[in-house]
C-alpha positions in Angstrom: -51.4 -10.2 43.3 -50.5 -13.7 44.2 -47.0 -14.6 45.5 -46.5 -16.8 42.4 -47.4 -13.8 40.1 -45.1 -11.5 41.9 -42.2 -13.9 41.7 -42.9 -14.4 38.0 -43.0 -10.7 37.3 -39.8 -10.0 39.2 -38.1 -12.9 37.4 -39.2 -11.5 34.0 -37.9 -8.1 35.0 -34.6 -9.4 36.0 -34.3 -11.3 32.7 -35.2 -8.2 30.7 -32.6 -6.2 32.6 -29.9 -8.8 32.0 -30.7 -9.0 28.3 -30.5 -5.2 28.0 -27.2 -5.2 29.8 -25.8 -7.9 27.6 -26.9 -6.0 24.4 -25.7 -2.6 25.5 -21.9 -2.9 24.7 -22.5 -4.3 21.2 -25.2 -1.8 20.5 -22.9 1.0 21.5 -20.1 -0.4 19.3 -22.4 -0.7 16.4 -23.9 2.8 16.7 -21.9 5.3 14.7 -20.9 8.4 16.6 -21.5 10.5 13.5 -23.6 9.7 10.4 -21.2 11.6 8.2 -19.4 9.3 5.7 -15.9 8.0 6.6 -13.9 8.6 3.4 -11.2 6.0 2.8 -8.7 6.9 0.0 -8.3 4.8 -3.1 -5.0 5.1 -5.0 -3.7 3.5 -8.2 -2.6 0.0 -7.1 -4.3 -3.2 -6.0 -3.3 -3.9 -2.5 -4.0 -0.4 -1.1 -7.5 -0.5 -2.6 -8.1 -4.0 -1.2 -7.1 -2.8 2.2 -9.4 0.2 1.9 -12.3 -2.1 1.0 -11.6 -4.5 3.9 -11.4 -1.6 6.4 -14.5 0.0 4.8 -16.4 -3.3 4.9 -15.6 -3.7 8.6 -16.8 -0.2 9.4 -20.0 -0.7 7.5 -20.7 -3.8 9.6 -20.2 -1.6 12.6 -22.9 0.8 11.3 -20.8 3.5 9.6 -21.4 5.1 6.2 -18.3 4.7 4.1 -17.2 6.4 0.8 -14.1 5.7 -1.3 -12.8 8.8 -3.1 -9.9 8.4 -5.5 -6.9 10.5 -4.3 -3.4 11.3 -5.3 -0.9 9.1 -3.4 1.7 11.7 -2.2 -0.2 15.0 -2.2 -3.1 13.4 -0.1 -0.7 13.5 2.9 -0.7 17.3 2.9 -4.1 18.0 1.4 -7.1 15.6 1.9 -5.8 14.0 5.1 -5.0 17.4 6.7 -8.4 19.1 6.1 -10.6 16.1 6.7 -11.6 15.5 3.0 -10.1 12.1 3.6 -10.5 10.3 7.0 -8.0 7.6 6.4 -5.6 6.1 3.9 -4.1 2.6 4.2 -0.7 2.5 2.5 2.1 5.0 2.5 5.4 3.3 1.7 8.8 4.3 3.3 10.2 3.5 -0.1 8.5 6.4 -1.9 6.6 8.5 0.6 9.2 9.2 3.2 9.5 12.9 2.5 5.8 13.4 2.0 5.1 11.7 5.4 7.6 14.0 7.1 5.8 17.0 5.6 2.4 15.5 6.7 3.6 14.9 10.3 4.9 18.5 10.5 1.4 19.9 9.9 0.0 18.4 13.1 -3.2 17.8 11.2 -2.7 14.1 10.5 -1.9 11.0 12.5 0.4 8.1 11.6 -1.7 5.2 12.7 1.0 2.6 12.8 2.5 0.0 10.4 0.2 -2.1 8.2 2.4 -5.2 8.7 4.2 -6.1 5.5 7.7 -4.7 4.9 8.1 -2.5 1.8 10.6 -3.1 -1.0 10.6 -1.4 -4.4 13.4 -1.5 -6.9 14.5 -2.1 -10.5 13.7 -5.8 -11.3 14.5 -8.1 -14.2 13.5 -11.7 -15.2 16.1 -14.4 -14.4 16.5 -15.2 -18.1 18.0 -11.7 -18.8 21.1 -12.6 -16.8 22.4 -14.6 -19.8 22.6 -11.4 -21.7 23.9 -9.3 -18.8 25.9 -11.7 -16.6 27.2 -9.0 -14.2 23.7 -8.6 -12.7 22.4 -8.1 -10.1 25.3 -5.6 -9.5 24.1 -2.2 -10.8 27.4 -1.5 -12.5 26.6 -4.2 -15.1 24.0 -1.9 -16.4 26.7 0.6 -17.5 28.0 -1.9 -20.1 26.6 -0.7 -23.5 26.0 -4.4 -24.5 24.0 -5.0 -21.4 22.0 -1.8 -21.9 21.3 -2.8 -25.5 20.1 -6.2 -24.3 17.3 -4.3 -22.4 16.5 -2.0 -25.3 13.5 -1.7 -27.4 12.9 0.0 -30.8 11.9 3.3 -29.0 15.1 3.4 -26.8 17.9 1.6 -28.7 20.8 1.6 -28.1 19.8 2.6 -24.6 18.1 0.1 -22.3 14.5 0.6 -21.4 13.4 0.9 -17.8 9.7 0.8 -17.2 8.9 2.9 -14.1 5.7 3.2 -12.2 3.1 5.9 -12.8 4.6 9.3 -12.3 2.5 9.9 -9.2 4.6 7.3 -7.4 7.8 9.4 -7.9 10.6 7.1 -6.8 13.3 9.2 -8.5 14.1 6.7 -11.2 14.9 9.3 -13.8 17.3 11.0 -11.4 18.8 7.6 -10.4 19.6 6.7 -14.0 21.2 10.1 -14.7 23.1 10.2 -11.4 24.6 6.7 -11.9 25.2 7.4 -15.6 23.2 4.4 -16.8 22.5 4.2 -20.5 18.8 3.6 -19.9 15.7 5.6 -20.9 13.0 5.7 -18.2 9.5 5.2 -19.5 6.6 5.6 -17.0 3.7 3.2 -17.1 0.3 4.8 -17.2 -1.1 2.5 -14.5 -0.1 -0.2 -12.2 -2.2 -2.7 -14.2 -0.5 -1.7 -17.4 2.9 -2.1 -15.9 2.3 -5.7 -14.8 0.5 -6.6 -18.0 3.6 -5.6 -19.9 5.7 -7.7 -17.5 3.5 -10.8 -18.1 3.6 -10.3 -21.9 7.4 -10.0 -21.9 7.9 -12.9 -19.5 5.8 -15.2 -21.7 7.9 -14.3 -24.7 11.2 -14.1 -22.8 11.5 -10.6 -24.2 13.8 -8.0 -22.6 12.3 -6.1 -19.7 13.5 -4.1 -16.7 10.9 -2.5 -14.6 9.7 -1.3 -11.1 8.6 -4.3 -9.1 7.5 -3.9 -5.5 6.7 -6.2 -2.6 4.3 -7.0 -1.1 2.9 -8.1 -4.5 2.2 -11.3 -6.2 4.7 -10.7 -9.1 7.9 -11.7 -7.2 6.3 -15.0 -6.4 4.9 -15.7 -9.8 7.9 -14.7 -11.9 11.6 -15.8 -11.4 13.8 -12.7 -11.3 16.0 -10.4 -9.2 16.1 -6.9 -8.0 19.1 -4.8 -9.1 21.5 -4.2 -6.2 22.2 -0.5 -6.2 24.4 1.3 -3.6 22.5 1.1 -0.3 20.2 4.0 0.5 21.0 6.5 3.1 19.1 9.8 3.7 22.2 11.7 2.6 22.0 10.1 -0.8 18.7 12.0 -1.4 19.8 15.3 0.0 23.6 15.7 -0.4 25.1 15.5 -4.0 28.6 15.0 -2.5 27.5 11.7 -1.0 28.0 8.5 -3.1 29.6 7.5 -6.3 28.6 10.7 -8.2 29.8 13.8 -6.2 27.7 16.1 -8.5 24.2 14.4 -8.2 21.7 13.2 -5.6 19.9 9.9 -5.9 23.0 7.8 -6.8 21.7 4.9 -4.7 18.9 2.5 -4.4 15.5 3.1 -2.9 14.9 3.0 0.9 13.2 -0.1 2.3 11.0 0.0 5.4 7.4 0.0 6.6 4.1 0.6 5.1 2.1 3.1 7.2 -1.5 4.0 7.7 -2.6 7.6 8.1 -5.7 9.4 9.3 -7.0 12.9 9.5 -6.3 14.1 13.1 -9.9 14.6 13.8 -10.9 11.0 13.1 -10.3 9.9 16.7 -12.8 12.4 18.1 -15.4 12.2 15.4 -15.5 8.4 14.9 -13.6 6.9 17.9 -14.5 3.2 17.3 -13.7 3.5 13.6 -10.4 5.1 14.5 -9.6 2.3 16.9 -10.3 -0.3 14.1 -8.1 1.6 11.6 -5.3 2.0 14.2 -5.4 -1.8 15.1 -5.8 -3.0 11.5 -2.9 -5.2 10.3 -2.7 -7.8 7.6 -0.4 -10.7 6.8 2.0 -10.3 3.9 1.4 -13.7 2.3 -2.4 -13.3 2.6 -2.2 -9.8 1.0 -0.1 -11.1 -1.9 -2.6 -14.0 -2.4 -5.6 -11.8 -2.4 -4.0 -9.2 -4.7 -3.4 -12.1 -7.1 -7.0 -13.1 -6.9 -7.9 -9.7 -8.1 -5.2 -9.1 -10.7 -4.9 -12.7 -12.0 -8.2 -14.4 -11.4 -10.5 -11.4 -12.1 -12.2 -11.3 -8.7 -13.5 -7.9 -7.6 -11.9 -6.2 -4.6 -15.3 -6.1 -2.9 -15.7 -9.9 -3.2 -12.2 -10.6 -1.9 -12.6 -8.1 0.9 -15.9 -9.6 1.9 -14.3 -13.1 2.1 -11.5 -11.8 4.3 -14.0 -10.0 6.6 -16.1 -13.1 7.0 -13.1 -15.3 7.8 -11.6 -12.8 10.3 -14.6 -11.7 12.2 -13.1 -12.4 15.6 -10.0 -10.3 14.7 -11.9 -7.1 13.6 -14.4 -7.3 16.5 -11.4 -7.3 18.8 -10.0 -4.3 17.0 -13.2 -2.4 17.8 -13.2 -3.1 21.6 
């Protein structure tokens, strides 16, 4: 072999080795540690399902198989996530899931992956135009006035006011709150998140009376002018000790807690799919961005898959860093 041929062969070998070295980390990151599907829970509101589709889309780009089973919001914390039927769920709100999260943590079979980013608020909400008929608002005691309650009434509840609560699976203790605070309001639960906000939109356009459960992050508080009712501040004792608060004979005589939105996983996720686990743990999202994207789905008719794909394309550097 000539000297020139030997040098050429050695050079090609070095280049091949360098190329293989350069590709190895990304090949490892892209190769799933298990081909079993990672099951990401879907619940019954827009933002959680959008976050599920964003996380799932990222994991698919990393080579994983993903499935999206529909689950029950609160019971999933002590069922699907404890036994591995669900690998991860993206939104559990301090406002409604506090007790369920404590029960889940106590099992030792789930892991709280950290906060999603946006702060959670959920409470009774009314359009600004209703203050003319109930000028004592936002103070909750204004709702005890029979005239104020009647201003929020409908044919099915009159003379009581009507409060449109979320789907019963969300809990939130609104029935108990109305009774504990002796409010002349009848609680009606919406069948779905979409139905609740469709009713808000219809009432708002007609300036019809409505009092309902509105939460943030969500596009509604930005689209509609209104206020949350100011109930007595929440403390843990309000939910556990009847003697606490304005009604010594009943629990839930206060507003809902505020706080974080948490991600949860099955405890075995970190060992079975370590890179996917790392992505889920690092995953965060901006509040304004989440509100905007939720509006694109609910108001503009875009699919969660299309909105998720656009986010994934625009934030490639972010999610690749989450996987490192």
